[in-house]
C-alpha positions in Angstrom: -26.3 -5.4 8.7 -24.1 -4.9 5.8 -24.3 -7.7 3.4 -21.0 -9.6 3.8 -20.9 -13.1 2.6 -17.3 -13.3 3.7 -16.8 -14.3 7.3 -20.5 -13.9 8.1 -22.1 -16.6 5.9 -21.3 -20.5 5.7 -19.2 -20.6 2.6 -15.9 -21.5 1.3 -13.4 -18.8 -0.1 -10.1 -19.0 -1.9 -7.4 -16.5 -2.1 -4.1 -15.5 -3.4 -1.6 -12.7 -3.1 1.8 -11.6 -1.9 3.3 -11.9 1.5 6.3 -10.0 2.7 8.2 -11.2 5.8 10.8 -8.8 7.4 13.4 -11.5 7.4 13.0 -12.4 3.7 14.2 -10.1 0.8 11.5 -10.9 -1.8 7.8 -11.0 -1.7 6.4 -14.5 -1.5 3.3 -15.8 -3.3 0.7 -17.3 -0.9 -2.6 -19.1 -1.4 -5.4 -19.4 1.1 -8.5 -21.3 1.8 -11.3 -20.3 4.2 -14.1 -22.6 5.5 -16.7 -20.7 7.2 -19.3 -22.3 9.4 -22.9 -21.4 10.1 -23.8 -19.1 12.9 -24.8 -21.2 16.0 -27.8 -20.7 18.1 -25.7 -18.7 20.5 -24.6 -16.5 17.7 -21.1 -17.8 17.2 -19.4 -18.3 13.9 -16.3 -20.6 13.5 -13.9 -20.3 10.7 -10.8 -22.3 9.6 -8.2 -20.6 7.4 -5.3 -22.4 5.7 -2.2 -20.5 4.3 0.2 -22.0 2.0 3.3 -19.9 1.2 4.9 -20.9 -2.1 8.2 -22.6 -1.5 7.4 -23.6 2.1 6.0 -27.1 2.8 4.2 -26.2 6.0 0.5 -25.3 5.7 -0.4 -22.7 8.5 -3.8 -23.3 10.0 -5.7 -20.5 11.9 -9.0 -21.1 13.8 -11.2 -18.1 14.1 -14.3 -17.6 16.4 -16.6 -14.7 16.0 -18.7 -13.7 18.8 -20.8 -10.8 20.2 -21.9 -9.9 16.7 -23.8 -6.9 16.1 -24.5 -5.0 12.7 -21.3 -2.8 13.2 -18.9 -4.8 15.4 -17.9 -8.2 16.6 -15.4 -10.0 19.0 -12.9 -12.3 17.2 -10.6 -15.0 18.6 -7.6 -16.3 16.8 -6.0 -19.6 17.7 -2.9 -21.1 16.0 0.1 -23.2 17.0 2.6 -20.3 17.1 0.4 -17.7 18.9 -1.9 -19.7 21.0 -5.1 -17.8 21.7 -5.6 -14.1 20.9 -8.7 -12.0 21.2 -9.4 -9.1 19.1 -12.2 -6.6 17.9 -13.7 -6.4 14.5 -15.8 -3.7 12.7 -18.3 -4.0 9.9 -19.1 -1.3 7.5 -20.9 -1.1 4.0 -18.0 -2.5 2.0 -15.5 -3.3 4.7 -15.0 -6.1 7.2 -11.8 -5.7 9.4 -10.3 -6.7 12.7 -7.4 -6.0 14.7 -5.4 -7.8 17.6 -3.3 -6.3 20.5 -1.9 -8.7 22.9 0.4 -7.0 25.3 1.4 -10.0 27.0 3.1 -11.5 23.8 3.7 -8.2 22.1 1.8 -9.4 19.1 -0.3 -6.9 17.1 -1.9 -6.6 13.7 -5.0 -6.0 11.6 -6.8 -7.4 8.6 -9.1 -5.4 6.1 -11.2 -7.2 3.7 -12.8 -4.7 1.2 -15.9 -5.9 -0.8 -15.6 -5.1 -4.5 -18.5 -4.8 -6.9 -17.9 -8.3 -8.5 -18.4 -9.9 -5.0 -14.7 -10.5 -4.4 -12.6 -9.0 -1.6 -9.3 -7.2 -1.7 -7.5 -7.9 1.6 -4.7 -6.3 3.4 -3.0 -7.4 6.7 -0.1 -6.4 8.7 1.3 -8.1 11.9 4.2 -7.4 14.1 5.7 -9.4 17.0 7.6 -8.3 20.1 11.1 -9.2 18.4 10.1 -6.8 15.6 9.3 -9.4 12.8 6.8 -7.8 10.5 4.5 -9.5 8.0 2.6 -7.5 5.3 0.0 -9.5 3.2 -1.9 -8.2 0.2 -4.3 -10.3 -1.8 -7.7 -11.1 -3.1 -10.4 -13.5 -2.1 -13.3 -15.0 -4.0 -16.1 -17.4 -3.2 -15.4 -21.1 -4.2 -18.4 -22.3 -6.1 -19.1 -26.0 -5.4 -19.5 -28.2 -8.6 -22.8 -29.8 -8.6 
């Protein structure tokens, strides 16, 4: 299996970047924090993602569940207050971990790419669209949070 500490190992990650919402003119700064759990005996990985958009008071919480993990693919489940529960498919490559969601019932679709850099950080890109044509484009960077002893 490709060596991906992001998503597949129990670690904390921090990130930042720009988010563009179709209903807002300018790009907005965002900050994110990921808390990744250890793989259970059944092979499941749980992750919690917090997203804070600069200028907005609400912190968005996303719960992820990774199952059916093989060296090249996985199933991913996203749960949040807005969307409910959505199931997608993920792929694992040498320097890339990515997933996509397509939920015909709600018209929600999108993808996230995390490209591993030589310094161990990840460049990320994501795009999402809803049935009412709201689009979100996200570009950023993630790095492992080193715990102070």
